[in-house]
C-alpha distance (Angstrom), angle and dihedral (degrees) to the residues before:
residue distance angle dihedral
X1 . . .
X2 3.80 . .
X3 3.79 91.6 .
X4 3.78 92.3 49.0
X5 3.82 91.0 48.4
X6 3.78 87.1 52.5
X7 3.83 90.7 53.7
X8 3.82 91.3 49.0
X9 3.82 92.2 49.1
X10 3.80 92.7 46.4
X11 3.81 90.1 50.9
X12 3.83 90.3 51.3
X13 3.80 91.6 48.7
X14 3.79 91.9 48.5
X15 3.80 90.8 48.7
X16 3.82 89.9 55.9
X17 3.82 91.2 54.0
X18 3.83 99.7 35.7
X19 3.81 97.7 90.9
X20 3.82 96.4 38.8
X21 3.78 121.1 99.4
X22 3.78 115.1 -89.6
X23 3.77 110.2 -68.5
X24 3.75 141.8 153.9
X25 3.80 90.9 -104.3
X26 3.80 90.2 56.2
X27 3.79 90.0 52.4
X28 3.80 90.9 48.1
X29 3.82 91.4 49.3
X30 3.83 89.7 50.3
X31 3.78 92.5 49.0
X32 3.80 92.4 46.8
X33 3.83 90.6 52.1
X34 3.76 91.9 50.8
X35 3.79 91.2 47.6
X36 3.79 91.3 50.6
X37 3.79 93.2 48.1
X38 3.81 91.1 48.2
X39 3.82 91.8 50.3
X40 3.78 92.9 48.9
X41 3.81 92.7 47.0
X42 3.83 90.6 48.9
X43 3.79 89.9 51.0
X44 3.79 91.3 52.2
X45 3.79 91.9 48.0
X46 3.81 92.8 47.2
X47 3.78 89.8 52.3
X48 3.80 93.1 45.9
X49 3.79 92.9 -114.6
X50 3.77 123.6 141.9
X51 3.78 119.6 -107.0
X52 3.82 107.5 -124.8
X53 3.80 111.9 -115.0
X54 3.81 94.3 -119.1
X55 3.79 92.2 50.5
X56 3.81 91.9 46.8
X57 3.84 89.9 50.1
X58 3.79 92.9 47.0
X59 3.78 90.3 49.7
X60 3.80 91.5 50.8
X61 3.81 91.4 50.0
X62 3.82 91.9 48.6
X63 3.81 90.5 49.6
X64 3.79 92.3 50.9
X65 3.81 94.0 46.9
X66 3.80 99.6 40.5
X67 3.80 93.6 113.6
X68 3.78 99.6 50.2
C-alpha cells in the first residue's frame, strides 16, 4: 500500500504543477511521478502480479515524455 500511496501523492503533486509555466518544481514533480510508477510496477513484477493496463500505459507515456 505504501508504494500505491506514493503513486497517488506523486500524481496529485504533478497535477498541481502541470498547468504552471515550466519550472524546476514541475520537472521534479514529473520525475517523482515516474519514479513512483516505476517502483510500483517493479513491485508488481517481483510479486508476479499483472500490471494493470492503464498503469502500464501511463508508465510508458511518462517514460517517453520524461525530458519535456
